[in-house]
C-alpha positions, 0 to 999 in steps of 0.5 A: 500500500505504501508503494502505491501511495508513493507512485501516485505522489510521483505521478501527481508531482510529474503532472504538476511539473508538466503543467508548469512546462505547458504554462511556459509554452514548452509543449513538447517538454510538457508532453514528455514529462506527462508521459513519464509521470503517468508510467508509475500510475499505470504500473500501480493500476495494472498490479505490477507494483503489488506483484513486484512488492510481493516478489521482493519480500517473498522468501520463496522467490529469493530461494528461486533466484538462488537456485537459478544462480546455482544452475547458471554457475554449474552451466558456466563451470561445465562449459569451462571444463569442456573447453579446457578438455578440448584444448588439451585433446588438440595439443595431445593430437599434435596440434598447436592448440585452439589458437592455431590459425592458417598462415594465409588467414592472418595476412592483411587484405591490402598488403604489399604482396597484393599490389602490382609492382608497376602501374599500367603502362610501365611508368612505375620505374620512371625517374627511379621512383616507386609510387607511394603505397596507397596513392591511387590504388586505395581510391580507385575502387571508391572512384569506380563505385561513385562513377557507377552511381553517377556521383 
């Protein structure tokens, strides 16, 4: 009963603040404050507050929370043990463990090996200079996409 009274008081105070905001011609703010102020009253009228108060002060509900926590702890523990066993089994089979990655998978996508050594037309060796990495190659894809869309 105390929770319902507090929720009603909070709603009344919020609606008072909304009325002051509307008087100052801040209608959007007034509507938003009124919406927030009506939430506690709606929770009281639907019975959610009474249910929550009954659950919080119920020893049976807290025992249920403890049982759920124990189940969650067991699940996490068994998952960790399962991963540890899988890691040991892969090391015992001659593998390097779960961290093993194929060498090609760790290579960067736009590495130096993926770029051609010379520009089209053979101008890369002109004047003995190599083009800077990323001068035109990085933007050619972007330019092609923009041209495709007419930008």
